[in-house]
C-alpha positions as MATLAB code, in Angstrom:
seq = 'MSQSKPIHIKEVSGKRALTKFAVFPIDTLYKDHPYYVPSLISDITGTFDPKENPAYEFCESICYMAYRDGKPVGRIAGIINHRLNERTGKKEARFGFVDFIDDKDVSSTLFKFVEDWARSKGMTSMHGPLGFSDMDPEGLLVEGFDQMGTSVTIYNYPYYVNHIEELGYEKDTDWVEFKIQIPKEVPEKHQRITEIVKRKYNLRVIKYTDANKLIKDYGQKIFELINIAYDQLYGYCPLSQRQIDYYIKMYIPMIRLENVPLIVDGNDELIGVGITLPSLVKALRKSRGRMFPFGFIHLLKALKCHNDVVEMLLVAVHPDYQSKGVNALLFADLIPIFNQNGYTYAESNPELEDNNKVQAQWQYFEREQHRRRRAYSKKL';
ca = [
      44.935  -23.354   16.915;
      42.216  -25.785   15.926;
      39.248  -24.496   13.976;
      35.660  -25.567   14.464;
      34.832  -26.057   10.807;
      34.710  -29.745    9.836;
      37.502  -31.574    8.067;
      36.628  -33.743    5.091;
      38.935  -36.590    4.101;
      38.895  -37.784    0.516;
      40.630  -40.860   -0.824;
      42.776  -39.873   -3.795;
      41.603  -41.593   -6.955;
      42.383  -40.750  -10.554;
      45.048  -38.652  -12.229;
      43.443  -35.296  -11.509;
      43.126  -36.016   -7.780;
      46.674  -37.374   -7.662;
      47.971  -34.176   -9.243;
      46.204  -32.184   -6.497;
      47.898  -34.477   -3.964;
      51.281  -33.740   -5.569;
      50.928  -29.956   -5.835;
      49.451  -29.289   -2.377;
      52.805  -28.651   -0.654;
      54.203  -26.783   -3.657;
      51.344  -24.410   -4.424;
      49.786  -24.060   -0.970;
      51.702  -25.137    2.119;
      55.233  -24.096    1.137;
      54.554  -21.491   -1.490;
      57.476  -19.011   -1.461;
      59.116  -20.786    1.494;
      62.873  -19.986    1.469;
      64.102  -23.549    2.189;
      61.520  -25.837    0.630;
      62.596  -27.841   -2.431;
      59.689  -29.280   -4.451;
      59.732  -32.721   -5.966;
      58.853  -33.042   -9.614;
      55.084  -33.392   -9.817;
      55.503  -36.088  -12.450;
      57.718  -38.073  -10.049;
      55.010  -38.060   -7.371;
      52.191  -38.996   -9.747;
      54.409  -41.700  -11.272;
      55.262  -43.080   -7.842;
      51.562  -43.707   -7.149;
      50.756  -45.077  -10.600;
      50.674  -48.901  -10.484;
      51.278  -48.996  -14.230;
      54.490  -46.973  -13.848;
      55.961  -47.880  -10.463;
      57.167  -51.515  -10.422;
      57.064  -51.554   -6.601;
      53.353  -52.287   -6.951;
      54.359  -55.859   -7.792;
      54.625  -56.377   -4.027;
      53.288  -53.150   -2.466;
      49.895  -51.562   -2.024;
      49.064  -48.011   -1.059;
      46.369  -45.481   -0.346;
      46.424  -41.680   -0.460;
      44.195  -39.255    1.409;
      43.698  -35.514    1.251;
      42.112  -33.358    3.945;
      39.877  -30.413    3.045;
      38.236  -27.619    5.018;
      35.770  -25.305    3.302;
      36.735  -27.000    0.041;
      40.396  -25.995    0.417;
      43.220  -28.537    0.838;
      44.787  -28.556    4.303;
      46.710  -31.823    4.385;
      47.719  -35.062    2.707;
      49.113  -38.477    3.652;
      49.898  -41.802    1.999;
      49.793  -45.287    3.474;
      52.053  -47.992    2.019;
      52.458  -51.692    2.738;
      55.554  -53.419    1.395;
      54.510  -57.075    1.514;
      57.903  -58.352    0.321;
      59.666  -56.598    3.188;
      57.113  -57.879    5.684;
      57.634  -61.432    4.437;
      61.369  -60.917    4.799;
      61.185  -59.587    8.364;
      58.182  -61.577    9.584;
      56.501  -58.352   10.691;
      53.197  -56.676    9.851;
      54.311  -53.112    9.269;
      52.637  -50.360    7.315;
      54.304  -47.109    6.337;
      53.121  -43.529    6.224;
      54.747  -41.061    3.879;
      54.237  -38.048    1.617;
      52.666  -36.386    4.648;
      52.006  -32.641    4.868;
      49.523  -30.611    6.871;
      48.790  -27.133    8.141;
      49.534  -26.323   11.785;
      46.249  -27.692   13.076;
      46.185  -30.834   15.211;
      42.641  -31.665   14.169;
      43.940  -31.963   10.597;
      47.013  -34.044   11.403;
      45.191  -36.359   13.825;
      42.390  -36.963   11.316;
      44.819  -37.774    8.515;
      46.723  -40.228   10.686;
      43.506  -41.808   11.954;
      42.446  -42.603    8.408;
      45.783  -44.073    7.384;
      46.089  -46.065   10.628;
      42.558  -47.447   10.239;
      43.443  -48.489    6.690;
      46.575  -50.258    7.949;
      44.591  -52.088   10.648;
      42.030  -53.174    8.077;
      44.910  -54.822    6.183;
      46.038  -56.728    9.272;
      49.024  -54.524   10.073;
      50.154  -54.131   13.685;
      52.526  -51.142   13.449;
      53.059  -47.970   11.468;
      56.427  -46.482   10.469;
      57.495  -43.379    8.623;
      57.888  -41.133    6.867;
      58.978  -43.764    4.357;
      58.205  -44.543    0.733;
      57.902  -47.714   -1.290;
      61.674  -48.226   -1.280;
      64.938  -46.556   -0.267;
      64.815  -44.702   -3.572;
      61.911  -42.597   -2.251;
      62.341  -39.661    0.162;
      62.307  -40.740    3.807;
      62.679  -39.301    7.284;
      61.006  -36.337    8.987;
      63.279  -33.314    9.302;
      63.969  -32.708   13.024;
      67.085  -30.488   12.799;
      68.210  -28.053   10.120;
      65.009  -26.162    9.377;
      67.092  -23.139    8.344;
      69.032  -25.152    5.742;
      68.190  -25.642    2.095;
      67.364  -29.276    1.438;
      68.552  -31.431   -1.429;
      66.721  -32.650   -4.508;
      65.953  -36.056   -2.971;
      65.017  -35.216    0.622;
      61.967  -34.059    2.544;
      61.495  -30.583    3.977;
      58.876  -30.008    6.646;
      57.910  -27.325    9.131;
      59.185  -27.728   12.741;
      55.637  -28.170   14.038;
      55.346  -31.560   12.303;
      57.554  -33.066   15.015;
      55.220  -32.103   17.855;
      52.100  -33.150   15.957;
      53.438  -36.618   15.166;
      54.901  -37.267   18.614;
      51.640  -36.235   20.294;
      49.921  -38.911   18.206;
      52.015  -41.552   19.970;
      54.857  -41.962   17.473;
      58.336  -42.575   18.868;
      61.800  -42.438   17.345;
      62.769  -45.567   15.439;
      65.986  -44.331   13.858;
      67.701  -41.128   12.700;
      69.628  -40.131    9.617;
      72.238  -37.365    9.637;
      73.410  -35.219    6.743;
      76.698  -33.439    6.179;
      77.863  -30.428    4.222;
      81.395  -31.287    3.087;
      83.842  -28.680    1.809;
      85.591  -29.714   -1.404;
      89.359  -29.498   -0.824;
      91.495  -27.895   -3.509;
      93.422  -31.132   -3.902;
      93.179  -34.735   -2.780;
      94.230  -34.953    0.907;
      97.653  -36.537    1.219;
      96.398  -39.313    3.490;
      93.593  -40.081    1.046;
      96.055  -40.331   -1.805;
      98.329  -42.598    0.212;
      95.445  -44.897    1.192;
      94.304  -44.976   -2.434;
      97.650  -46.258   -3.684;
      97.907  -48.874   -0.916;
      94.382  -50.184   -1.485;
      94.791  -50.329   -5.265;
      97.932  -52.450   -4.953;
      96.712  -54.641   -2.094;
      93.399  -55.633   -3.673;
      94.239  -55.144   -7.366;
      91.563  -52.487   -7.810;
      91.141  -49.693  -10.314;
      88.693  -46.908  -11.106;
      86.989  -46.894  -14.483;
      84.870  -44.174  -16.069;
      82.510  -44.004  -19.023;
      81.765  -41.308  -21.573;
      78.811  -43.098  -23.159;
      75.691  -43.716  -21.048;
      74.471  -46.563  -23.263;
      77.774  -48.389  -22.903;
      77.717  -47.871  -19.131;
      74.194  -49.297  -19.004;
      75.223  -52.278  -21.142;
      78.377  -53.060  -19.145;
      77.446  -52.152  -15.579;
      73.877  -50.842  -15.321;
      72.540  -54.102  -13.901;
      75.618  -54.646  -11.752;
      75.360  -51.203  -10.133;
      71.930  -51.964   -8.711;
      72.867  -55.529   -7.810;
      75.743  -54.025   -5.813;
      73.344  -51.576   -4.129;
      71.151  -54.515   -3.107;
      74.131  -56.286   -1.541;
      75.703  -53.221    0.080;
      72.458  -51.878    1.557;
      70.930  -55.218    2.485;
      71.178  -54.776    6.268;
      70.244  -51.089    6.391;
      67.081  -49.869    8.111;
      63.919  -50.682    6.188;
      65.771  -51.804    3.069;
      63.966  -54.097    0.668;
      66.070  -55.502   -2.206;
      65.104  -54.047   -5.554;
      63.333  -56.410   -7.900;
      64.444  -56.868  -11.486;
      61.626  -54.635  -12.709;
      62.697  -51.946  -10.250;
      66.296  -52.249  -11.391;
      65.225  -51.836  -15.018;
      63.068  -48.865  -13.998;
      65.869  -47.048  -12.132;
      68.452  -47.744  -14.830;
      66.162  -46.062  -17.338;
      65.307  -43.214  -14.952;
      68.683  -42.264  -13.514;
      71.651  -43.279  -15.647;
      70.802  -41.220  -18.769;
      70.586  -38.000  -16.711;
      73.842  -38.247  -14.738;
      77.109  -36.602  -15.696;
      79.294  -39.618  -16.307;
      82.488  -37.926  -15.139;
      80.847  -37.816  -11.687;
      80.339  -41.601  -11.532;
      83.495  -43.563  -10.697;
      83.246  -47.361  -10.747;
      85.716  -49.498   -8.787;
      86.458  -52.913  -10.268;
      88.747  -55.761   -9.280;
      91.219  -57.672  -11.444;
      88.346  -59.554  -13.092;
      86.441  -56.335  -13.869;
      83.832  -57.224  -11.249;
      82.166  -54.172   -9.734;
      82.962  -53.751   -6.033;
      82.248  -50.050   -5.524;
      80.428  -47.104   -7.079;
      79.807  -43.468   -6.287;
      76.936  -41.624   -7.948;
      77.001  -37.850   -7.646;
      74.907  -35.190   -9.323;
      75.078  -31.397   -9.645;
      72.482  -29.964   -7.282;
      69.043  -29.603   -8.855;
      67.707  -27.516   -5.956;
      67.670  -24.128   -7.684;
      66.176  -25.635  -10.842;
      63.416  -27.413   -8.931;
      62.568  -24.229   -7.038;
      62.440  -22.198  -10.249;
      60.290  -24.799  -12.006;
      57.986  -25.294   -8.980;
      58.114  -29.013   -9.691;
      56.860  -28.659  -13.256;
      58.696  -29.926  -16.300;
      56.736  -27.677  -18.662;
      56.723  -25.148  -20.125;
      60.213  -24.164  -18.902;
      61.054  -26.474  -16.011;
      63.039  -28.899  -18.148;
      65.256  -26.023  -19.298;
      66.151  -25.159  -15.687;
      66.920  -28.816  -14.984;
      69.093  -29.221  -18.070;
      71.046  -26.103  -17.167;
      71.594  -27.399  -13.637;
      72.922  -30.689  -15.002;
      75.140  -29.215  -17.700;
      76.198  -25.733  -16.579;
      78.087  -24.236  -13.631;
      76.886  -25.301  -10.211;
      78.646  -24.797   -6.888;
      76.965  -27.729   -5.099;
      77.212  -31.442   -5.825;
      74.962  -34.081   -4.233;
      76.329  -37.457   -3.172;
      73.331  -39.514   -4.207;
      74.854  -42.780   -3.065;
      78.054  -44.645   -2.345;
      77.936  -48.427   -2.407;
      80.841  -50.736   -1.604;
      80.654  -54.522   -1.515;
      80.627  -55.789    2.114;
      83.845  -57.759    1.474;
      85.640  -54.446    0.876;
      83.962  -52.190    3.427;
      86.166  -50.519    6.079;
      89.251  -51.247    3.963;
      89.827  -47.786    2.526;
      88.121  -48.476   -0.802;
      86.116  -45.239   -0.552;
      89.392  -43.332   -0.858;
      89.576  -44.408   -4.509;
      86.246  -42.744   -5.208;
      87.244  -39.417   -3.713;
      90.724  -39.450   -5.197;
      88.984  -39.642   -8.560;
      86.169  -37.177   -7.810;
      87.946  -34.314   -6.025;
      89.865  -33.079   -9.111;
      86.659  -33.309  -11.177;
      84.657  -31.464   -8.513;
      87.203  -28.647   -8.580;
      87.240  -28.594  -12.367;
      83.441  -28.263  -12.371;
      83.475  -25.478   -9.786;
      81.772  -27.318   -6.923;
      82.624  -25.756   -3.552;
      80.847  -28.200   -1.293;
      79.025  -31.537   -1.375;
      75.773  -32.630    0.269;
      76.037  -36.126    1.724;
      72.278  -36.843    1.720;
      70.890  -38.972    4.597;
      73.117  -41.508    6.367;
      71.937  -43.643    9.287;
      73.263  -42.115   12.492;
      74.870  -45.407   13.577;
      76.413  -46.198   10.170;
      79.985  -45.529   11.263;
      81.422  -47.144    8.136;
      79.859  -44.463    5.958;
      80.513  -41.518    8.239;
      84.175  -42.492    8.636;
      84.742  -41.539    4.997;
      84.264  -37.843    5.849;
      86.918  -37.737    8.589;
      89.571  -36.241    6.315;
      87.323  -33.396    5.120;
      86.112  -30.149    6.621;
      82.463  -30.883    7.297;
      79.367  -29.814    9.171;
      76.512  -32.050   10.305;
      73.719  -29.641    9.426;
      70.524  -31.702    9.156;
      68.924  -34.629   10.952;
      65.804  -36.551   10.031;
      63.858  -39.247   11.814;
      61.771  -42.340   11.183;
      59.001  -42.868   13.720;
      57.078  -45.972   14.708;
      53.840  -46.708   16.550;
      52.031  -49.862   17.573;
      48.537  -50.048   16.139;
];
């Protein structure tokens, strides 16, 4: 139901306002919600800090918050990735980090502001929810509202779908997500494929026990491989060198190295990688997105102690080796480790619905497609 009291839209400016932008869904909209997983507040504020986020080399953004009676009732961000637009020859803006109460006056006003901003920049279409890059959360949840999310995905109320579609947005693409049961041992067919592929292409799996050595030997190559492997995926913009440096520093020191198999050829060139992480969901919910005073303790425990869920953050295989069974090497290495660590199931995280190469890797496992999320588009 719409309310008669006026809605005030404020452009977010300054650290204090950005913190309010970050905490709105955590402290207000989804407070005590059973399935919502908050992002770290520092991650959100860092994402919109041009001094911290290297994407601002070729992106620009704006953030708005909606208020009624002085209380926050919604938020939205607008983003333009100029490098991607130059690559595609299009004039697309993105909306993201969008949340609002169940009031169509609020949602329509937020979108009007961000669309007007995009038009003022010469853009002719709007897409989202998307971030600056594929490393940011993307896709509106359209199925699986009764499922706990993961640490890197968006949760939203079901009413978001109706609000956004009534504003003229149409489906652009979907991602699907799977819950995969961890088998007690490597499936026989997987093991057989692994041995054939290793011999045929002279491949092997290597692991590291020292994060600094991994960074020195393969940190750069991991993200170069991601750029190559993901190049043709929806909305992908190759990571710049500054972004690569940023993500190496952000992610590699926090991962459990036993969960990161690297596949190399006879010349030790990287052709495949799997990056998995113990689920941080419970820790993020306990910390309410805050690192201090005790949030970092919850996160450290989640990374180091027993956890029954593991998240498949990404799998990247060089295009020359895709659809050749190379993924079997990753799972032949990981399944014994997953069992040793007590994981009972894995979360796939979003995969494009038409990416059959990726989804084929789950065919030998007991699995359930339990969430779906959507990117929308609209002509301006």
